[in-house]
C-alpha positions in Angstrom: -14.4 -0.7 -10.5 -13.2 -4.2 -10.1 -12.0 -6.7 -12.7 -15.3 -8.6 -12.7 -18.4 -7.1 -14.3 -20.6 -5.5 -11.7 -17.8 -5.5 -9.1 -17.6 -1.9 -7.9 -17.5 0.2 -4.8 -18.1 3.9 -4.0 -16.3 5.9 -1.4 -16.4 9.6 -0.5 -13.3 11.7 -0.2 -14.1 12.1 3.5 -14.2 8.3 4.0 -11.0 7.8 2.0 -9.2 10.5 4.1 -10.4 8.8 7.3 -9.0 5.4 6.1 -5.7 6.9 4.9 -5.2 8.7 8.3 -6.0 5.5 10.2 -3.5 3.5 8.1 -0.9 6.2 8.4 -1.2 5.9 12.1 -0.8 2.1 11.9 2.4 2.6 9.9 3.7 5.1 12.4 3.0 2.7 15.3 5.1 0.1 13.4 8.0 2.5 13.4 7.8 3.7 9.8 9.1 7.2 9.3 9.8 9.7 6.5 12.2 8.2 3.9 11.6 4.6 4.8 10.9 2.2 1.9 7.8 0.0 1.9 6.7 -2.7 -0.5 3.0 -3.2 -1.2 2.0 -6.6 -2.5 -1.8 -6.4 -3.2 -4.3 -6.8 -6.0 -6.2 -3.8 -7.4 -8.5 -3.2 -4.4 -9.4 -0.1 -2.4 -6.9 -1.0 0.3 -4.1 -0.7 -2.2 -5.0 3.0 -2.8 -5.3 3.5 1.0 -1.8 2.0 1.6 -0.2 4.1 -1.2 -1.8 7.3 0.1 -0.9 6.5 3.7 2.8 6.0 2.7 2.7 9.3 0.9 1.1 11.0 3.8 3.9 10.2 6.2 6.7 10.6 3.6 7.6 6.9 3.2 8.6 5.7 -0.3 6.4 2.8 -1.6 7.1 0.2 -4.3 4.0 -1.6 -5.6 4.3 -5.3 -6.6 1.0 -6.5 -8.0 -0.3 -9.7 -6.7 0.2 -11.6 -10.0 4.0 -11.7 -9.5 5.7 -14.8 -8.2 7.3 -15.0 -4.7 10.7 -14.9 -6.3 9.9 -11.6 -8.1 8.6 -10.2 -4.9 11.7 -11.2 -3.1 14.0 -9.6 -5.7 12.1 -6.3 -5.5 12.2 -6.3 -1.7 15.9 -6.8 -1.7 16.6 -4.3 -4.5 14.8 -1.5 -2.8 15.8 -2.4 0.7 12.3 -2.0 2.1 11.7 -2.2 5.9 8.1 -3.3 5.6 5.9 -5.4 3.4 2.1 -4.7 3.2 0.0 -7.5 1.9 
């Protein structure tokens, strides 16, 4: 369910698994491997869940920075964790 009343979506486990596998392959094609650190800067949407699960699937560590943070806060978090990729 989204933040707005009536804003919702349904997805089956099979559909979620398909999206996660697709995105994990995208991450691999970008050179991401097990142990790499990735920052995710997204609002609370389905794609955030897909990105988190795709990172976990390939063994990459992820740090979530919610979209309400400023660019300075995002920059500090990226530098602190030494991430190699930012997903927006």
